[in-house]
N, C-alpha and C positions, 0 to 999 in steps of 0.2 A: 483319779485317772491313772496316775502313774502305779498307785499300788495295784491296781485290778490288772493292768497291763503286764506287769512283772510278775505278778501270781500266775498269770497264764504261763507265761515264759517259764517260770520254775517249775510247772507241772510238765511241761513239755519237755524240759531237760531231764526231768528224772524218768520220763518214758524213754526218752534215747538212752539214758543209763542203762535201764534194763536190756534194750536190744543189743546194744554195742558193749557190754558188760566184759566178754571174752577179749574183744578187739584191744579195749582199752587196757586190760589185764597184761597183754603181750606187750604192747607198747612202753608200758612202765618198765618191764624188764627187771622186776625185784622179786619174783616169786617163782621159785621152782627150778629146778635143773634143766627140764625142757624147755621153758622159756628163756633161759641163759643161752642154751645151745642155739636155739632158733634166732634169737637177737644177734648172736655172734655172727651167724651166717648172712643175716639181712646185712648187719654192718659190712662184711667183706664184700658181698656182692653189689651193694648199693654206693659205695665209694666212688667219686668220680675218677675217671681213669687218667686224666691229664693232671690232676692235682697232686703236685710234690709230695712225698711222704713228712709228714710232720708229727708222726706218733712219738712215743717216749723213746724209741730205738736211736732217734736222731738228735735227742736232747742228753748232753751228758751228764752223768749221775751227779757230779760235784758242781751243781749250777744255784748260785744264788737268786733265788727269784724275789723280786721285790714286791712288798705289799703297801698297802695305803699307810700313809703318814698320818700322824694324829691331826684331827681338824685344824687345830689352831697352831700347828707347828710345821715349819717348811724348813726342812734340813735333811739331816740323814735319816734313813729308813731302816726300820727293822726286818731282816730277811730271814728266810728259813733254808737250811744248810742243804736240802735235797730237792730235786724237782719232783720226785715220787711223792713228796707230801703235799703236793699242790690240790690233789684230789681229795685231801682229807682223809685218806684212807690208812695213812701211816703218820705217826708222830715224828716231828723233826729230830734230827740227832742233836743238833746244838743250834742256839740261837747268838748272831753276833751283830755288831754294828758293821755296816759295810756302806760306802758310796754307792748311790743307785748308777747302775751300768746300763748302757742303751743295748747291749747285747742281750742282758738278763730281761730287759723288757720287750725286746723282740720276740725272745722265746715266749714270755709270758703271753704276750699277744696272739702267736700262732696257738698256745695250747688253749686259750680262751675260746677262739674262733674254730679251731678244730673241735672242740667239744660240744660246741653250739651247732656246727656244721653236721656232726655225727647224730643228734638228737633230732635234727630235722630228718635225715636219711633214715633213721630209724622207726620214727613215727610214722613217715610216708609209707615205709614197707610193711609197717605191722599189719595192715589189713588182711594180710595173706597168712597170718599166723594162727594157730589153734592151741591156745593155752588155758589152762584149767584154773590157774590160780587168780584171787580176785586182786583187782586193781584199785580204783576208785569207786567204793561202792554208794550205795544209796544215801546213806547218811552223810557220806563227804561231799555228795553233790548237792544235798540239801543246804549244807553248810555254805558252800559256795555262793548257792543262788540267795541265801539270806545275806551274806556279805555284799553281794552284788547290790541288792535292794537297798541295802542300809547307806552304802555307798552313794547310790543315786539320790537318795532322801539328804543325805549330808553334802551333796554337791561335791563328790571327791572322786570324779572319774577323769583320769588323763589319757593323754595321747602323744605319742612320740613319732615324730618324722625323721628318721634316719637312724643312726647307731649312737646312741648315748645311754648305755647300760646304767653309768651312776646316777643318772636323773631318775632313771625307774627304779632303781633300789632305795634311792633316798626318799621318793614319794610313797614307797609301798610301806617303808618304815613307819610313816605317818598315818598308814590306814588307807591310803589311796589304792584305786583299783585301775588298772591299765587296760585301756580297751584298744585290744591288739586281734586284727583279723587272723585267724590260725591259717588261712590259706595263702596268705601274703608270703612271697618270696624271700628267704633270708639274703643276707648279703652276699656279693659275687666273690666267695671265698675263692674260687680257683684263681682268680685273678690276684686276690690279696697274697695267696700264699706263693704264687709265682712270684709277684714283686719283691716278697720278704726274700725268698730263696736267693733269687737272683742278684739282688743288692747286697744282701747280708747286712745291710745299714737301714737307719731310720730316716735317711736322707728322702726317700720316696716310699714313705708309709702312709698309703692312702686310707686312712681311717679318721673320720671326722673328730673322733674324741678317743680319749684313752678308754681301755676296757674295764671291766669291773675288776678290781684287784683282790676279791674274795675268792674263796673256793667254790667253782661250780663245777659239779661231776655231770657228767651225760645224763646219768639217772635222773638228777634233780632238775636239769633243764627239759628232760621227757616229761616230768610230771607237772612242770610250769607249764608246758606247751598243752599238755592235756587239759590242766585247769583253765587255760585261757580259752580254748574251745568250748567249755561249758559257761564260763562268764560270758563269751561272745553272744551266746544264745540269748542272755538276757539284756545285755547293755548295748547290743549292735545298733539299734535305733534311738539311741540317746546320746546327746550332743557332749562331747566332753567338756568340763569345766577348767581344763588345763591344758594348754597346749605346747609342747615345746618342738621347735623346729629352728633350722638355721636357712630356711628358704621360704620366704613370704608368699611365693607363688604355688606352695602348697596348700594355702589356706583359703577356703571360701569364705570371705568376711562377710557374707551375707546371710549364713546359716546360724549364727551365734547369737546368744542371748547376753544380757547385760553382767552375767555373773561370770563369763568366760575369760579365763586369763591365757594370754598368748605371748609368746616371745618375739613377736615382730611388731615394729612400730611403722608408723606413715610419716612422711614429710622429713625424708633422710638425704636430702640434696646434699648435705654436707659430707656425706660417706662417697661421693664421687670427686674425682680430682678437680673436675670443672666447676662442680657444684661447690665445693668448698673454698676455692677461689672466689667464685661470686659472693658467697656468704661473707666472706673475710672481707672483700671490697665493699660492701654494704655496711657491716659493722664497723670498720676502721674509720669512717668518717666521725664517729663518735669517740671510739676506743681504740687505743694502741694495742693491738694484737701481735704477738712475736710470730708471725708467718711468712716466709719469704714471698716476696712480691712473686704473683704466677698469672700466667696470661693464657688464655684460650686462643690461639693464634689461628684457629678454624674461621674466626670472625675478622674480617678486612679491617675493620675500626680497631680491634684490638691489636691486630698486628700493626698498627700504624703507632700504638702507644709503646708496642714493646721495641721497634726501632727506636723511637726518641730514649726510652730507657737504657738501651743497649749502648747508645751513643753517649749518654750523659755518664752512664756507669764507666766506660772506657775513660771518660774525661776526668772522672774524679780517682779512677785508678791511676791514671798518669799521674794525679798529683802526689797520691800515696806512694808510688813507685820512685819518684823523686825525692820526697822527704824521708823515705826509708833508707836511701844511700848515704845520707848525712851522718850517720853514726854507724855504718856498716864498712865492710870492705869492698862493698860493690861499687864498681866503676859506672858511673851515669854519664860524667861529662870527659870531653878531651879534646884536645886542638884538633884532631884529625876525624872528629866525630862523623859518621855519616848521616846522622839526622840534624837538618839544620835549626837555628836558633829560633826559628819562625814558630816552631813547636811550643816553646815556652809561652811566647806571646799569644798564639790561640788558646792555650790552657787558661792562661790568665784573664784574657778577654771573656770566655764563655765562664768562666767560674764568677766573674764578678756580676755578669748578667743573672747567674742563677742567685747570687746573694741579694741583688737589687729588687728580683721579683718578690722575695719574702720580705725583705726590709721594707718596702712601700706597699706591701699587703697586696700584692697582684700575684701571688702565686698560682691563680688559674692562668695566668699568661707566660708563665716562667718556660714554657716547652717551645715557645715559638722559635728560637733561635737554634733549634735542631732541626727545623724543616726549611731554614733558608740555608745558604751558603753551601750548598750540595757538594760542589768541588772541593771547598775547603774542609769539610767533613772526610769527604773520602780519602784526602791527601792526609789529613790526621790519623785516619785509621792505618793507613799504610805505614807511618812512622810508629804508630802504637804497636802494631804488629812486630815490626822491626825489632824494638825493644825489649817486648816480652817474649819473643819467640827467638830471636838471634843475638840477645844481649847487644844491641846496636848501641853507641853512645851518642849523645847529643854534643855537637860543634859548639864549643865554647873558648875564648881568647885567652882568659886570664882567671885567677882566684877571685878577683874582686867581683867579676861577675856571678862566680857561683855562690858566694857568700850573700850577694843582694838577692838572688833568685830564693836562696833557702828562707831568708828573712821574709820576702815577700809571700811566700807559699804556705809558712807558718801560720802568718794572720789569716789567710784564707781558709785554711783547713779549720782553724777555730771556729770561724764564724759558720762555714757549711756543716759542721758537726750538730749544730743547734737545730738545723732544719731537717736532718736525715736520720730518722730513726733506726735505718738499717746501713748507716754508712759503716759499722764497723765490720758487719759480717760480709760486706761485699768483696774484701780482699783488694788486690791490684791487677789480677790477671783476666777479669771480665768473664768468669767461668760460669756457663749455664748448664742446667741439667734439662733434656729433652725426654718427656714422658708420653707413651701412648696412654689416651684419657681412660682406656677400657681394658687396660690389663694389670696383672699384679704380679708380685714377687719378682719384681726387677726385669722381667721380660721386655725385651725392646726398649731399655733404657740406655741413653748415650750422653756422653757429657761433651761439650764443644765451646769453643770460645771465639770461633771464626763465624761470623754472619752467614758467610756462603755456605759453610758444613752445614750450620743448622737448617738452612733452606733445603739443601740436598736430604738431609734424614727425613724432613716431614713430607717431602715430594715423592719420597720413594713408594712405588705400587706395593700395595700389600692386600692381603684377603682379610683381616682381621682387624685393622685400625684406620678409621677415617679420619680421627681427629687425635691431636697432640697437644699438649700443654709444655709452657716454658717456664721454669721455675730458677729463680737465682739461687746459685749453688752457695751453700756457706763454706767460705773457704778458710775459715779459721775455727774449725771445730774442736772440741777437747780429744785429746789424743791419750791412749793408756797403750802402754809397752810401744809409742809411736805409732799406733793405728788409730783410725777412725772409729767411734762407736756410736751406737744410738739406742735409745730406750723405746720398749714397748710397754705401754701403760693400759691395763685393762679398766674399764668402767662401765657401770650399768646403769639405764635409765629406767626407772620405773614410773607409771602415770605421766599422762601430758596434760592432766587437767585434776589436781595440778601436779607439776612435774617435780620429780624427786632425780636427785643424782648421786649416784655411790661409787668411790673411787675405790679401787682395789690398791691394797698396800703391798701386793707382791707383783713383779712382774719381772722382766729379762732385759738385760743389756748384750746386744749383738755387736761382736767383732769383727772388723775387716780382716783379712789374713795378711795382707802385704803392707809395708810401711808406707805412712801417708806423704803425697806429695801432689801439689796441683801441676806439675810438669807431667805426671804419668797418669792418662786419662783412663786406665783398664779399670775394670768394673771391680776386680778384687780389692783394689785400693779405696774405691769410693762406695760401693754397694755392698750393705751388710746383710742383705736377705740370707735367710737359710739356705735357700734354693743355690743362690750364687755361690756362697761359701763352702757348702757342702762338698764342692768339687775343688776347691782351692786350699781348704784349711791342712791338706798333707804337707803343705810347703809355707806353713804360717810363721809369722815372725817369734822369735823367742820370747815366752812370758805369755803369749796370747793361748788361753784354753783350748783344749782339745776340740771340742765342740763349737769354739768360737762364741761362747755364750758363757755369762754370770745370770745369777738372780739377782734382785735387790739387796740382798742380804750381803752378799759377797762384795757388791760395788760398794755399798757403804762401809764395808770394812777396808776396802781401797782407799776411799775417802780418808779414813781416819788415818791411814799409815801414811797419807802425804800432808797430814796435817789440815785437812780440809772437813773434817768429820761433822762440822755444823752445816756445810752447805745444803746438804739434803733437807732437812727440816727449816732451814731458814730461807733458802733461795729456790732450790729446785722443785721440791713437791709443792709447795705453796704457788708457785708460777705455772706448774703444770695443772693443778686445780682450778685456778682463776682463768687460763686460756681456754681450757674445755667447758667450764660453767659459763662463760661469756658467750661461746659460739652455740652451745646447746639452749640456753636460755632465750638468746635473740631468734634461733632458728625455729625452735617448735611454735605452731601456731596452736590454739587451743583446741583440742579435740572435743567435739561436742558429744561424741558417744561416750556412754558410761562404762564402756569395756575396759576390763584392766590390763594393760598391755606393759611389756618390759622388752627390754634388747641389751645383749652384750655389745660392746665396742673395743676396739683395740686402737690405740692412737699411737702414733710414731713421732718421737722428739728427737733431735740432735741436739747436743750440748755444745755451746762454744767453748772455747779455752778459758773464759771468764766463769762456766759454769751455769749459762743462760739456756733454759730448755727452749728450743724452736719448733714448733708444730711443722710437721711435713704433711702428714696425711692422717684421716680418720677411716678405719675400715670397719664396715658393719659384718657381724658374725665371723670375728676372727678366726682363722683356724686352730684348732685345739689338738690337731692330729700330733702323735708323739714322735716329732722329727728330731728332738733331741731329748736327754733324759731330764733336763729342768724343764721344757715344757710340759713333759709328760706328768711330771711331779706338780708342777704349778696347777695343771690343768684338772687333776683330780681333785684337787681341794677347791679349786674355783668353782668347779659345776656342782659341789657339796654346799658351797656357801651362796649359790644362786638359788637354790631351792630355801635356804633360811631367809634371806631378804624377800623373795617372792611368794612365799607361804607361811612362814612363822612370822615374820614381822607384821603383816596387816593384822594377823588375829592379836597380837600382843606387841606393843611397841617397845616393850622390854627385853623382846627376845635377843637372842646371840644372834649377830650377823657375820661371824666369821671374819675374815679380814677385809670384808666392805665397811667403808666409811660414808656415813651421808653426810656430803659437804653442801648439799644444796636441796631446801624444800621450802614450801609456803612459810615455814617458822624458823628455818635455820638457814644461815648462810655462813660457812665455814671454808677458811683457807681462800678466800675470793672476795673481789671487791668489784663487782662489773661496772661501777659507774667511775673507778678510778683511771689515772692514767690517761686522761684526755689529752690529745696532741693535735697537732696540725696534720694535714694529711701528707704524705710524703710524694715526693715529685712524679711517681711512676703512676698516681692515680688520678693524677689532674685532666680535666677534660680540655679540648682543644677551642680555641677561639678564633674568631675572624682575625686572619694575621695582617689584614690590611694597615689596620693603625699600627699595629707592631713593628712591620717593615718600615714604616717611617720613621721609627726612632732611630736615630743615627749613632755610630760609636762616639762621636763626640758627646752626645747627650749621656751615654753611660758613662764616659770618663768622668763627667761632672758629677753624676751622682755617686759615682765611687768615693770623689773627694769628699763628699757630704758625708758618706757611710763611714769611711777613715776618720773623720774628725768625731 
């Protein structure tokens, strides 16, 4: 059936070749002076009027244009000495090692898109030409048709939604044929050129992935478009066997057969802020995951839990704040203090209630004391703000009282630590981060420590965001050059039945531009997003790289320079693998379809000052647009390696997989143990209980239990 259909299509294609021979010849623009002149006129007449100039006259002659780095090496790239050699018409005058510069990359991007745009313009305008030279003859058409039929039989037809030329090149190298509608519109080049020209920067480069870094002339692109036209006549009704897209809504899931491979997965609730919080909440009942506690406060019940957590965190923060003054120059006590000694009693009483709940295995009851004594809690919060924000002191008469407070609070802290896995990251200022649940790139994020300010932010009228999440801010992050950093870790999930997880060994470290402090709540201090820091990096702290970014190789070198070179392999990377594996394995349900699917993800981690990675969020289809030179370089290799894992590896288990490492499959578990680190739930996840019985428990009873615990 297939052969007969395609055989007819081939005859039809040959017939079309005979009737359109002269049009195709002119479109190719490769034979005769007459065709060259006509092509030149069409090129000039068809260029969009509003498109800024992007020809060679705007590109300096001495421009180092970056080319692709070796597939297994991420580092410096070889470059050619002159821009005019990019088209392959002239040999470079010299070759030398140079760092990849973003300016060169932007020029390369403009050049690539300009050539592609011109090829479309010439091809569309070629119908009015009258050229006599031959273009693609009948023999060439017959070869194309044969290739198409062979690819259909071998199930090697692919389709790409979006701009991913590297994916297309890699598949074609392996004998695949692209199903590409010749009538489809090209990218919005006018918008892209305008953006690049106005910004002269990579911070607003709205391309979803790097362009091809090989030489592509206008002529070669025209020929490719013509070939696609003939191939389309053969394969237009054939379902592609491989689909690459970053938008799952582009896919009609009902028309594919069991052999279709696609770059989108189902069951991705963990890729939303609310979904990830719910996933971790469920998993953490058995396994401890390093993820700051997070609340979807659009739910009234969840808001109640947040209020309890907020109060308890302030309570424990006060305990830390007082103890931190013991060996520092910070003054916490004085005879003329404005905060009464009553605050000490309140802290101690509530903390013993906390310990009592766990010691007596009644942790499900331990939040009750945050729902009663409302007036006392309100009074305590006023004192707390006075100490944190205004550096007020607690009124104490003599040094003996101070020594006694330190001794009692030391014992309390030791006991509380055993029940609070997140005790360390909380700090002592009760700082929380408020995020719109459906935005990205740091848009709409604020940091607050006052409860009234949190409520004010989430109640602001807006067009885009209806829900917010509140996440505990990590107040003691790792600082490099006195600024906060975080990590972007790429990973690939292939198959969901059985599932396989591939960790990418290269990623990047993002820097904030301003010195870290919990007193300044500005976004340039706390948000490392490229969008945020691209406008602040002009005034960055000394030592911070120009683009506020390192790759993992540079970060590992930094760790070695501070005598922490073993931390990556012994702590950071294994914990990242374990965290991601635990979430993915527990989240995915068995997919009864036999379709082979895969998807690229980007996970963001914050490191504590003890080099512990804490997961912040997981992004589906992370952006690979070249906003910095490091992303442009990594993304180029990453896309090539995706083809190695999804195309080469299924056919040969010994095939090279680039920088991807298989850390989990049905026969392999590496760098992770999903049944490890089983701990008690932390207080923020406890469910409420009828408080009538709890309210009957008197403070006298608590004191009696406290004495038993001390013994």
